[in-house]
A tleap script that builds the chain and sets N, CA, C and O, in Angstrom:
source leaprc.protein.ff14SB
mol = sequence {
  NMET LYS ARG LYS LEU ILE ALA ALA THR CYS
  VAL ALA VAL LEU SER SER THR GLY SER ALA
  TYR ALA GLY THR SER ASP ALA ASP TYR TRP
  ILE ASN SER GLU PHE GLN PRO SER THR LEU
  SER LYS SER GLU GLN MET SER GLU MET GLU
  TRP PHE ILE GLU ALA SER LYS PRO TYR GLN
  GLY MET GLU ILE ASN VAL LEU SER GLU THR
  ILE PRO ILE LYS LEU HIE PHE SER PRO PHE
  ALA PHE SER CALA
}
set mol.1.N position { 129.660 135.770 27.631 }
set mol.1.CA position { 129.042 134.527 27.209 }
set mol.1.C position { 128.332 133.850 28.381 }
set mol.1.O position { 127.210 133.365 28.238 }
set mol.2.N position { 128.986 133.821 29.530 }
set mol.2.CA position { 128.396 133.191 30.715 }
set mol.2.C position { 127.125 133.923 31.131 }
set mol.2.O position { 126.139 133.298 31.522 }
set mol.3.N position { 127.154 135.246 31.045 }
set mol.3.CA position { 125.992 136.059 31.416 }
set mol.3.C position { 124.826 135.763 30.472 }
set mol.3.O position { 123.674 135.709 30.901 }
set mol.4.N position { 125.133 135.570 29.170 }
set mol.4.CA position { 124.078 135.247 28.208 }
set mol.4.C position { 123.478 133.886 28.502 }
set mol.4.O position { 122.267 133.702 28.373 }
set mol.5.N position { 124.312 132.926 28.897 }
set mol.5.CA position { 123.813 131.593 29.246 }
set mol.5.C position { 122.889 131.664 30.457 }
set mol.5.O position { 121.824 131.048 30.471 }
set mol.6.N position { 123.299 132.410 31.459 }
set mol.6.CA position { 122.461 132.549 32.651 }
set mol.6.C position { 121.158 133.252 32.299 }
set mol.6.O position { 120.091 132.855 32.766 }
set mol.7.N position { 121.241 134.292 31.478 }
set mol.7.CA position { 120.032 135.017 31.076 }
set mol.7.C position { 119.088 134.111 30.301 }
set mol.7.O position { 117.881 134.111 30.543 }
set mol.8.N position { 119.637 133.340 29.373 }
set mol.8.CA position { 118.802 132.428 28.584 }
set mol.8.C position { 118.148 131.385 29.477 }
set mol.8.O position { 116.983 131.037 29.286 }
set mol.9.N position { 118.893 130.894 30.443 }
set mol.9.CA position { 118.338 129.898 31.359 }
set mol.9.C position { 117.236 130.501 32.208 }
set mol.9.O position { 116.201 129.873 32.431 }
set mol.10.N position { 117.457 131.725 32.684 }
set mol.10.CA position { 116.420 132.391 33.481 }
set mol.10.C position { 115.151 132.587 32.674 }
set mol.10.O position { 114.049 132.357 33.173 }
set mol.11.N position { 115.303 133.006 31.438 }
set mol.11.CA position { 114.134 133.175 30.574 }
set mol.11.C position { 113.434 131.841 30.375 }
set mol.11.O position { 112.206 131.768 30.422 }
set mol.12.N position { 114.211 130.785 30.152 }
set mol.12.CA position { 113.607 129.464 29.960 }
set mol.12.C position { 112.870 129.006 31.215 }
set mol.12.O position { 111.767 128.465 31.130 }
set mol.13.N position { 113.471 129.222 32.361 }
set mol.13.CA position { 112.834 128.823 33.624 }
set mol.13.C position { 111.561 129.612 33.841 }
set mol.13.O position { 110.524 129.041 34.177 }
set mol.14.N position { 111.628 130.918 33.652 }
set mol.14.CA position { 110.457 131.747 33.890 }
set mol.14.C position { 109.335 131.463 32.909 }
set mol.14.O position { 108.160 131.534 33.270 }
set mol.15.N position { 109.687 131.140 31.663 }
set mol.15.CA position { 108.642 130.884 30.679 }
set mol.15.C position { 108.102 129.465 30.771 }
set mol.15.O position { 106.988 129.207 30.316 }
set mol.16.N position { 108.857 128.543 31.343 }
set mol.16.CA position { 108.382 127.167 31.425 }
set mol.16.C position { 107.501 126.927 32.638 }
set mol.16.O position { 106.724 125.972 32.661 }
set mol.17.N position { 107.611 127.778 33.643 }
set mol.17.CA position { 106.754 127.629 34.810 }
set mol.17.C position { 105.445 128.356 34.557 }
set mol.17.O position { 105.365 129.203 33.668 }
set mol.18.N position { 104.427 128.032 35.327 }
set mol.18.CA position { 103.154 128.700 35.174 }
set mol.18.C position { 103.196 130.136 35.660 }
set mol.18.O position { 102.323 130.936 35.325 }
set mol.19.N position { 104.186 130.458 36.431 }
set mol.19.CA position { 104.307 131.782 37.025 }
set mol.19.C position { 105.424 132.545 36.342 }
set mol.19.O position { 106.354 131.954 35.794 }
set mol.20.N position { 105.322 133.867 36.379 }
set mol.20.CA position { 106.371 134.704 35.801 }
set mol.20.C position { 107.335 135.176 36.876 }
set mol.20.O position { 108.001 136.196 36.701 }
set mol.21.N position { 107.419 134.456 37.982 }
set mol.21.CA position { 108.302 134.863 39.053 }
set mol.21.C position { 109.125 133.672 39.521 }
set mol.21.O position { 108.595 132.581 39.730 }
set mol.22.N position { 110.400 133.890 39.680 }
set mol.22.CA position { 111.294 132.889 40.254 }
set mol.22.C position { 112.037 133.562 41.391 }
set mol.22.O position { 112.468 134.709 41.269 }
set mol.23.N position { 112.186 132.858 42.486 }
set mol.23.CA position { 112.845 133.432 43.650 }
set mol.23.C position { 114.198 132.824 43.904 }
set mol.23.O position { 114.729 132.085 43.074 }
set mol.24.N position { 114.760 133.141 45.069 }
set mol.24.CA position { 116.093 132.658 45.391 }
set mol.24.C position { 116.139 131.143 45.577 }
set mol.24.O position { 117.181 130.532 45.336 }
set mol.25.N position { 115.035 130.522 46.001 }
set mol.25.CA position { 115.049 129.063 46.133 }
set mol.25.C position { 115.173 128.412 44.757 }
set mol.25.O position { 115.834 127.384 44.611 }
set mol.26.N position { 114.533 129.015 43.746 }
set mol.26.CA position { 114.684 128.518 42.380 }
set mol.26.C position { 116.118 128.729 41.899 }
set mol.26.O position { 116.692 127.869 41.232 }
set mol.27.N position { 116.688 129.882 42.245 }
set mol.27.CA position { 118.068 130.176 41.858 }
set mol.27.C position { 119.025 129.181 42.505 }
set mol.27.O position { 119.970 128.724 41.862 }
set mol.28.N position { 118.786 128.839 43.778 }
set mol.28.CA position { 119.627 127.845 44.456 }
set mol.28.C position { 119.620 126.516 43.704 }
set mol.28.O position { 120.665 125.891 43.520 }
set mol.29.N position { 118.432 126.094 43.272 }
set mol.29.CA position { 118.337 124.836 42.525 }
set mol.29.C position { 119.210 124.894 41.279 }
set mol.29.O position { 120.007 123.988 41.034 }
set mol.30.N position { 119.064 125.955 40.493 }
set mol.30.CA position { 119.811 126.048 39.243 }
set mol.30.C position { 121.312 126.154 39.491 }
set mol.30.O position { 122.106 125.538 38.779 }
set mol.31.N position { 121.698 126.923 40.484 }
set mol.31.CA position { 123.120 127.082 40.776 }
set mol.31.C position { 123.736 125.757 41.219 }
set mol.31.O position { 124.829 125.404 40.775 }
set mol.32.N position { 123.052 125.028 42.084 }
set mol.32.CA position { 123.601 123.784 42.615 }
set mol.32.C position { 123.450 122.593 41.683 }
set mol.32.O position { 124.246 121.656 41.748 }
set mol.33.N position { 122.436 122.611 40.810 }
set mol.33.CA position { 122.155 121.434 39.992 }
set mol.33.C position { 122.531 121.581 38.524 }
set mol.33.O position { 122.925 120.604 37.886 }
set mol.34.N position { 122.415 122.778 37.986 }
set mol.34.CA position { 122.566 122.935 36.547 }
set mol.34.C position { 123.785 123.738 36.108 }
set mol.34.O position { 124.306 123.518 35.015 }
set mol.35.N position { 124.246 124.665 36.943 }
set mol.35.CA position { 125.324 125.566 36.523 }
set mol.35.C position { 126.700 125.114 36.985 }
set mol.35.O position { 127.618 125.930 37.066 }
set mol.36.N position { 126.863 123.841 37.287 }
set mol.36.CA position { 128.165 123.353 37.744 }
set mol.36.C position { 128.732 122.367 36.734 }
set mol.36.O position { 127.977 121.563 36.187 }
set mol.37.N position { 130.004 122.398 36.474 }
set mol.37.CA position { 131.021 123.311 37.000 }
set mol.37.C position { 130.900 124.686 36.353 }
set mol.37.O position { 130.302 124.837 35.287 }
set mol.38.N position { 131.470 125.668 37.008 }
set mol.38.CA position { 131.408 127.040 36.520 }
set mol.38.C position { 132.688 127.783 36.888 }
set mol.38.O position { 133.359 127.448 37.864 }
set mol.39.N position { 133.012 128.792 36.094 }
set mol.39.CA position { 134.156 129.639 36.429 }
set mol.39.C position { 133.787 130.640 37.515 }
set mol.39.O position { 134.666 131.237 38.136 }
set mol.40.N position { 132.489 130.828 37.746 }
set mol.40.CA position { 132.021 131.714 38.813 }
set mol.40.C position { 131.809 130.914 40.090 }
set mol.40.O position { 131.402 129.753 40.045 }
set mol.41.N position { 132.088 131.540 41.224 }
set mol.41.CA position { 131.794 130.882 42.497 }
set mol.41.C position { 130.278 130.857 42.681 }
set mol.41.O position { 129.555 131.582 41.997 }
set mol.42.N position { 129.802 130.028 43.600 }
set mol.42.CA position { 128.362 129.957 43.839 }
set mol.42.C position { 127.817 131.291 44.338 }
set mol.42.O position { 126.694 131.661 43.996 }
set mol.43.N position { 128.590 132.015 45.138 }
set mol.43.CA position { 128.122 133.323 45.610 }
set mol.43.C position { 128.066 134.328 44.460 }
set mol.43.O position { 127.166 135.167 44.418 }
set mol.44.N position { 129.011 134.253 43.535 }
set mol.44.CA position { 128.969 135.118 42.352 }
set mol.44.C position { 127.765 134.770 41.478 }
set mol.44.O position { 127.106 135.657 40.934 }
set mol.45.N position { 127.484 133.474 41.349 }
set mol.45.CA position { 126.322 133.054 40.572 }
set mol.45.C position { 125.033 133.545 41.231 }
set mol.45.O position { 124.123 134.004 40.540 }
set mol.46.N position { 124.948 133.455 42.551 }
set mol.46.CA position { 123.748 133.916 43.250 }
set mol.46.C position { 123.588 135.420 43.080 }
set mol.46.O position { 122.468 135.905 42.918 }
set mol.47.N position { 124.675 136.155 43.113 }
set mol.47.CA position { 124.613 137.593 42.901 }
set mol.47.C position { 124.033 137.906 41.523 }
set mol.47.O position { 123.200 138.801 41.382 }
set mol.48.N position { 124.476 137.166 40.514 }
set mol.48.CA position { 123.942 137.346 39.156 }
set mol.48.C position { 122.456 136.997 39.112 }
set mol.48.O position { 121.662 137.719 38.507 }
set mol.49.N position { 122.084 135.897 39.748 }
set mol.49.CA position { 120.690 135.471 39.732 }
set mol.49.C position { 119.806 136.484 40.463 }
set mol.49.O position { 118.686 136.749 40.028 }
set mol.50.N position { 120.294 137.047 41.560 }
set mol.50.CA position { 119.522 138.060 42.278 }
set mol.50.C position { 119.280 139.285 41.404 }
set mol.50.O position { 118.218 139.904 41.468 }
set mol.51.N position { 120.275 139.628 40.587 }
set mol.51.CA position { 120.084 140.745 39.654 }
set mol.51.C position { 118.946 140.430 38.690 }
set mol.51.O position { 118.090 141.281 38.452 }
set mol.52.N position { 118.923 139.214 38.128 }
set mol.52.CA position { 117.866 138.843 37.195 }
set mol.52.C position { 116.502 138.778 37.881 }
set mol.52.O position { 115.489 139.146 37.287 }
set mol.53.N position { 116.477 138.314 39.125 }
set mol.53.CA position { 115.209 138.261 39.873 }
set mol.53.C position { 114.656 139.674 40.038 }
set mol.53.O position { 113.467 139.907 39.820 }
set mol.54.N position { 115.512 140.611 40.421 }
set mol.54.CA position { 115.075 142.002 40.580 }
set mol.54.C position { 114.673 142.609 39.236 }
set mol.54.O position { 113.667 143.314 39.148 }
set mol.55.N position { 115.450 142.341 38.199 }
set mol.55.CA position { 115.170 142.916 36.877 }
set mol.55.C position { 113.868 142.388 36.288 }
set mol.55.O position { 113.250 143.057 35.461 }
set mol.56.N position { 113.445 141.203 36.701 }
set mol.56.CA position { 112.229 140.614 36.139 }
set mol.56.C position { 110.953 141.087 36.822 }
set mol.56.O position { 109.862 140.856 36.302 }
set mol.57.N position { 111.061 141.735 37.961 }
set mol.57.CA position { 109.868 142.136 38.719 }
set mol.57.C position { 108.886 143.006 37.939 }
set mol.57.O position { 107.680 142.804 38.080 }
set mol.58.N position { 109.336 143.965 37.122 }
set mol.58.CA position { 108.362 144.772 36.375 }
set mol.58.C position { 107.544 143.956 35.357 }
set mol.58.O position { 106.512 144.421 34.874 }
set mol.59.N position { 108.001 142.764 35.041 }
set mol.59.CA position { 107.335 141.962 34.017 }
set mol.59.C position { 106.429 140.878 34.596 }
set mol.59.O position { 105.883 140.067 33.849 }
set mol.60.N position { 106.265 140.858 35.912 }
set mol.60.CA position { 105.399 139.861 36.538 }
set mol.60.C position { 103.993 139.975 35.997 }
set mol.60.O position { 103.454 141.072 35.850 }
set mol.61.N position { 103.400 138.820 35.698 }
set mol.61.CA position { 102.033 138.771 35.224 }
set mol.61.C position { 101.880 139.017 33.732 }
set mol.61.O position { 100.774 138.903 33.204 }
set mol.62.N position { 102.952 139.349 33.047 }
set mol.62.CA position { 102.883 139.591 31.610 }
set mol.62.C position { 103.129 138.297 30.840 }
set mol.62.O position { 103.830 137.403 31.314 }
set mol.63.N position { 102.556 138.212 29.672 }
set mol.63.CA position { 102.884 137.118 28.765 }
set mol.63.C position { 103.848 137.682 27.743 }
set mol.63.O position { 103.538 138.654 27.053 }
set mol.64.N position { 105.014 137.074 27.646 }
set mol.64.CA position { 106.051 137.561 26.749 }
set mol.64.C position { 106.280 136.513 25.675 }
set mol.64.O position { 106.624 135.369 25.974 }
set mol.65.N position { 106.088 136.907 24.425 }
set mol.65.CA position { 106.301 136.012 23.292 }
set mol.65.C position { 107.623 136.366 22.630 }
set mol.65.O position { 107.977 137.540 22.523 }
set mol.66.N position { 108.339 135.361 22.192 }
set mol.66.CA position { 109.651 135.566 21.582 }
set mol.66.C position { 109.632 135.025 20.158 }
set mol.66.O position { 109.113 133.938 19.903 }
set mol.67.N position { 110.192 135.778 19.252 }
set mol.67.CA position { 110.329 135.339 17.872 }
set mol.67.C position { 111.803 135.407 17.524 }
set mol.67.O position { 112.422 136.467 17.614 }
set mol.68.N position { 112.357 134.287 17.130 }
set mol.68.CA position { 113.763 134.252 16.753 }
set mol.68.C position { 113.854 134.113 15.241 }
set mol.68.O position { 113.145 133.313 14.631 }
set mol.69.N position { 114.731 134.897 14.655 }
set mol.69.CA position { 114.890 134.814 13.210 }
set mol.69.C position { 115.961 133.794 12.849 }
set mol.69.O position { 116.864 133.519 13.639 }
set mol.70.N position { 115.852 133.250 11.673 }
set mol.70.CA position { 116.863 132.318 11.174 }
set mol.70.C position { 117.960 133.126 10.492 }
set mol.70.O position { 117.692 133.972 9.638 }
set mol.71.N position { 119.192 132.849 10.884 }
set mol.71.CA position { 120.312 133.534 10.253 }
set mol.71.C position { 121.149 132.504 9.515 }
set mol.71.O position { 121.249 131.361 9.960 }
set mol.72.N position { 121.757 132.887 8.385 }
set mol.72.CA position { 122.486 131.924 7.555 }
set mol.72.C position { 123.586 131.154 8.299 }
set mol.72.O position { 123.757 129.958 8.060 }
set mol.73.N position { 124.324 131.801 9.184 }
set mol.73.CA position { 125.405 131.113 9.883 }
set mol.73.C position { 124.853 130.008 10.772 }
set mol.73.O position { 125.493 128.972 10.950 }
set mol.74.N position { 123.673 130.224 11.328 }
set mol.74.CA position { 123.046 129.202 12.157 }
set mol.74.C position { 122.720 127.969 11.308 }
set mol.74.O position { 122.935 126.837 11.742 }
set mol.75.N position { 122.210 128.190 10.120 }
set mol.75.CA position { 121.898 127.071 9.226 }
set mol.75.C position { 123.165 126.339 8.788 }
set mol.75.O position { 123.164 125.119 8.626 }
set mol.76.N position { 124.249 127.099 8.598 }
set mol.76.CA position { 125.506 126.492 8.176 }
set mol.76.C position { 126.044 125.529 9.228 }
set mol.76.O position { 126.510 124.441 8.890 }
set mol.77.N position { 125.984 125.922 10.518 }
set mol.77.CA position { 126.560 125.121 11.563 }
set mol.77.C position { 125.590 124.133 12.189 }
set mol.77.O position { 126.015 123.303 12.993 }
set mol.78.N position { 124.321 124.187 11.860 }
set mol.78.CA position { 123.348 123.298 12.504 }
set mol.78.C position { 123.646 121.808 12.305 }
set mol.78.O position { 123.376 121.032 13.221 }
set mol.79.N position { 124.183 121.364 11.165 }
set mol.79.CA position { 124.502 119.938 11.055 }
set mol.79.C position { 125.595 119.482 12.017 }
set mol.79.O position { 125.721 118.291 12.300 }
set mol.80.N position { 126.385 120.432 12.518 }
set mol.80.CA position { 127.504 120.107 13.383 }
set mol.80.C position { 127.171 120.268 14.858 }
set mol.80.O position { 128.004 119.984 15.718 }
set mol.81.N position { 125.966 120.718 15.154 }
set mol.81.CA position { 125.572 120.981 16.542 }
set mol.81.C position { 125.450 119.652 17.308 }
set mol.81.O position { 125.077 118.616 16.757 }
set mol.82.N position { 125.774 119.735 18.574 }
set mol.82.CA position { 125.658 118.581 19.440 }
set mol.82.C position { 124.231 118.457 19.919 }
set mol.82.O position { 123.571 119.463 20.177 }
set mol.83.N position { 123.753 117.243 20.039 }
set mol.83.CA position { 122.409 117.069 20.591 }
set mol.83.C position { 122.472 117.155 22.109 }
set mol.83.O position { 123.432 116.704 22.733 }
set mol.84.N position { 121.447 117.733 22.682 }
set mol.84.CA position { 121.429 117.921 24.148 }
set mol.84.C position { 120.979 116.672 24.840 }
set mol.84.O position { 120.902 116.641 26.068 }
savepdb mol mol.pdb
quit
């Protein structure tokens, strides 16, 4: 679950910036400002972020579009969701 949260955040960060590249300075910001408290240590979080930085390199310069489907369970629980 934690890995999915980090992955989703990385995708959000990469897609919200004008560039398709995020480096370790960006990872430091997220680790220190957004991912606390965490069950992972900061060094463990940085290790995970470095993996995502390396994994994203083949996709630099690409435009990636995402389509999410609606699933019935999501509609069932949406009235109970917390607002961010």
